[in-house]
C-alpha positions in Angstrom: -28.3 -16.6 22.0 -24.5 -16.5 21.4 -22.0 -14.4 23.3 -20.0 -13.7 26.5 -20.5 -11.3 29.3 -19.4 -10.7 32.9 -20.7 -8.9 36.0 -20.3 -8.7 39.7 -22.9 -10.0 42.1 -23.1 -9.8 45.9 -24.2 -13.4 45.8 -22.4 -15.2 43.0 -23.6 -18.7 43.9 -27.2 -17.6 43.8 -26.6 -15.7 40.5 -25.2 -18.8 38.9 -28.1 -20.9 40.1 -30.7 -18.5 38.9 -29.2 -18.1 35.5 -28.9 -21.9 35.0 -32.5 -22.3 36.2 -33.7 -19.8 33.6 -31.7 -21.5 30.8 -32.6 -25.0 31.8 -36.4 -24.5 32.2 -37.2 -21.8 29.7 -40.9 -22.2 28.7 -40.8 -25.8 29.6 -38.5 -26.6 26.7 -35.5 -28.9 27.1 -32.2 -27.0 27.2 -30.6 -26.4 23.9 -27.1 -25.0 23.2 -24.4 -24.6 25.6 -24.5 -22.2 28.6 -21.6 -22.0 31.0 -21.8 -19.8 34.0 -18.9 -19.6 36.5 -17.6 -17.5 39.4 -14.1 -16.1 38.7 -13.3 -14.4 42.1 -14.1 -11.1 43.7 -17.8 -11.9 43.2 -17.4 -11.8 39.4 -19.6 -14.0 37.2 -18.7 -15.0 33.6 -21.5 -16.2 31.3 -20.7 -17.9 27.9 -23.6 -18.9 25.6 -23.5 -20.9 22.3 -26.8 -21.4 20.5 -28.8 -21.1 23.7 -32.6 -21.2 23.2 -33.8 -18.4 25.5 -35.8 -15.2 25.6 -33.3 -12.4 25.5 -35.6 -10.0 27.3 -36.0 -12.4 30.3 -32.2 -12.9 30.4 -31.5 -9.1 30.4 -34.1 -8.6 33.1 -32.5 -11.3 35.3 -29.0 -10.0 34.7 -30.1 -6.5 35.7 -31.6 -7.9 38.9 -28.5 -9.9 39.8 -25.7 -7.6 38.8 -24.2 -4.8 40.9 -25.2 -1.6 38.9 -22.7 -0.6 36.3 -20.8 -3.9 36.3 -22.4 -5.7 33.3 -19.9 -6.0 30.5 -19.9 -7.9 27.2 -22.4 -8.8 24.5 -24.6 -11.5 23.0 -26.2 -12.0 19.7 -29.9 -12.7 19.2 -31.0 -14.6 16.1 -33.9 -16.8 15.0 -34.0 -20.4 13.9 -33.6 -21.4 10.3 -32.2 -19.2 7.6 -31.1 -16.1 9.4 -31.6 -12.8 7.6 -29.7 -9.8 8.8 -32.9 -8.0 9.9 -33.7 -11.0 12.2 -30.5 -10.5 14.2 -29.7 -8.2 17.1 -26.8 -7.7 19.4 -27.3 -6.8 23.0 -24.3 -4.9 24.3 -23.5 -4.1 27.9 -21.0 -1.2 28.3 -20.3 1.4 31.0 -23.5 0.6 32.9 -25.6 1.0 29.8 -27.5 -1.6 27.7 -27.5 -1.1 23.9 -29.4 -2.9 21.2 -27.6 -3.0 17.8 -28.5 -4.2 14.4 -26.0 -5.9 12.0 -25.2 -2.7 10.2 -23.7 -1.3 13.4 -21.2 -4.0 14.2 -18.0 -4.9 12.3 -18.0 -8.5 10.8 -14.4 -8.9 12.0 -15.6 -9.2 15.6 -18.0 -12.0 14.9 
């Protein structure tokens, strides 16, 4: 997973701890990639991921549980290991309280 997002949480310290636990213990695998989660004030959390080995569905479920409704903003890209063909990629986009799944044909290369 690669990307950045932010959200508000009533308990930012707990949210950070739970995200890091998920990333660090996913399926008993050792952590891969770089995941940084930090509180930025006013109960806002920022999450930045670079090549994180994690199930995107579990992350989205956790984010929905932790976030104040309508505050998730940003996106992350989902891809597989090895040679990455366009049909093996997805982007999860959080915008205006909605969650969107996009395929490569729907995002401009200039933003990547």
